[in-house]
C-alpha positions as CSV (number, residue, x, y, z in Angstrom):
1,M,6.8,-2.8,-2.4
2,R,8.9,-2.7,-5.6
3,T,12.6,-3.0,-5.5
4,L,14.9,-0.7,-7.6
5,K,15.7,-3.8,-9.8
6,T,12.1,-4.5,-10.6
7,A,11.3,-0.9,-11.4
8,L,14.4,-0.6,-13.7
9,S,13.6,-3.9,-15.5
10,H,10.4,-2.6,-16.8
11,N,12.1,0.2,-18.4
12,L,14.6,-1.9,-19.8
13,I,12.2,-4.3,-21.3
14,G,10.3,-1.3,-22.7
15,A,13.4,0.2,-24.3
16,L,14.4,-3.2,-25.8
17,A,10.9,-3.8,-27.1
18,S,10.8,-0.3,-28.7
19,G,14.2,-0.8,-30.1
20,L,13.3,-4.2,-31.6
21,C,10.1,-2.6,-32.9
22,L,12.2,0.1,-34.6
23,I,14.7,-2.5,-36.1
24,H,11.6,-4.5,-37.3
25,C,10.2,-1.4,-38.9
26,I,13.5,-0.4,-40.6
27,T,14.2,-3.8,-41.9
28,T,10.8,-4.6,-43.3
29,P,11.3,-2.8,-46.6
30,F,14.7,-4.4,-47.2
31,L,13.2,-7.9,-46.3
32,F,10.4,-7.5,-48.8
33,V,12.7,-6.5,-51.5
34,A,14.9,-9.5,-51.0
35,Q,11.9,-11.6,-50.9
36,A,10.4,-10.1,-54.2
37,G,11.4,-13.1,-56.4
38,L,9.5,-15.5,-54.1
39,S,6.3,-13.4,-54.0
40,I,5.3,-14.9,-57.4
41,H,4.6,-18.0,-55.4
42,Y,3.7,-16.8,-52.0
43,D,2.0,-13.8,-50.2
44,S,4.0,-10.7,-50.3
45,H,5.4,-11.4,-46.8
46,P,5.3,-14.0,-44.2
47,Q,2.5,-13.9,-41.8
48,W,4.6,-14.4,-38.7
49,W,6.1,-11.0,-39.7
50,D,2.7,-9.3,-39.1
51,F,2.6,-11.1,-35.8
52,L,5.7,-9.4,-34.6
53,D,3.8,-6.0,-34.9
54,I,1.2,-7.3,-32.5
55,L,3.9,-8.8,-30.1
56,F,5.8,-5.6,-30.0
57,F,2.6,-3.6,-29.5
58,L,1.6,-5.8,-26.6
59,V,5.0,-6.0,-24.9
60,S,5.3,-2.1,-25.2
61,L,1.9,-1.8,-23.6
62,V,2.8,-3.8,-20.6
63,A,6.1,-2.0,-20.4
64,V,4.7,1.4,-20.5
65,W,1.9,0.5,-18.0
66,W,4.6,-0.7,-15.4
67,S,7.0,2.1,-16.1
68,G,4.3,4.6,-15.8
69,K,3.2,3.0,-12.7
70,T,6.5,3.1,-11.0
71,S,7.8,6.5,-12.4
72,S,8.3,9.2,-10.0
73,K,7.9,11.9,-12.6
74,P,4.4,12.6,-13.9
75,Q,5.4,14.3,-17.1
76,V,7.5,11.2,-17.9
77,R,4.5,8.9,-17.2
78,L,2.4,11.2,-19.5
79,A,5.0,11.3,-22.2
80,L,5.2,7.5,-22.1
81,W,1.5,7.1,-22.6
82,I,1.3,9.7,-25.5
83,S,4.2,7.9,-27.3
84,W,2.5,4.6,-26.8
85,I,-0.8,6.0,-28.0
86,L,1.0,7.3,-31.1
87,L,2.6,4.1,-31.6
88,A,-0.7,2.2,-31.4
89,T,-2.3,4.6,-33.7
90,V,0.4,4.1,-36.3
91,I,0.3,0.3,-36.0
92,L,-3.4,0.1,-36.1
93,N,-3.6,2.4,-39.1
94,E,-1.1,0.2,-40.8
95,K,-3.3,-2.7,-40.3
96,F,-6.6,-1.2,-41.2
97,S,-5.8,1.9,-43.2
98,F,-8.1,4.4,-41.5
99,F,-6.1,7.3,-43.0
100,S,-3.1,8.1,-45.3
101,L,0.1,8.1,-43.1
102,L,3.8,7.9,-44.2
103,E,5.4,4.6,-43.3
104,E,8.1,6.4,-41.5
105,A,5.7,7.8,-39.0
106,I,6.3,4.7,-36.7
107,Y,9.8,5.9,-36.1
108,L,9.0,9.0,-34.0
109,P,6.9,7.0,-31.3
110,S,9.3,4.1,-31.3
111,V,12.5,6.4,-30.7
112,S,10.5,8.3,-28.1
113,L,9.6,5.2,-26.2
114,I,13.3,4.1,-26.2
115,F,14.3,7.6,-24.9
116,L,11.7,7.8,-22.4
117,H,12.2,4.4,-20.8
118,L,16.0,4.9,-20.7
119,Y,15.5,8.4,-19.2
120,N,12.9,7.0,-16.7
121,R,15.4,4.3,-15.8
122,K,18.3,6.8,-15.3
123,Y,16.1,9.3,-13.3
124,C,13.8,7.1,-11.3
125,K,15.5,7.6,-7.9
126,C,14.2,5.2,-5.2
127,A,14.6,5.7,-1.5
128,G,14.7,2.7,0.6
129,E,11.8,0.2,0.2
130,E,9.5,2.9,-1.4
131,C,10.5,2.9,-5.1
132,C,9.2,5.6,-7.6
133,T,5.8,6.3,-6.3
134,H,3.1,8.5,-7.7
135,S,3.4,10.9,-4.7
136,Q,6.5,12.7,-5.8
């Protein structure tokens, strides 16, 4: 059985990962501009920067999975998965260019995930040993 601390930590991790992803997406253009002078000699951006996209993608997947699994509200669980699928679509589209999409499109699912994880954390009420089951 999950404790309240365990259930809430998944939401905090998810909110933190989504927040870091959002900061990463917001700062990317500024870092590229600052690095413009170096791009003559190097790639347009460091390869480890691309790795952060994948890292946030995977951390957010685990956080959504655990938060959805322990959420007492089915609509929050659904909203978490929809937001994550949108985030995944934007990230994968950025990597593989399936279709034309504004760079800013990543902000909506990132902010949604932050909000949903924090909402789930606040309103996921546990009673005794049984914590946030699917039965409610």
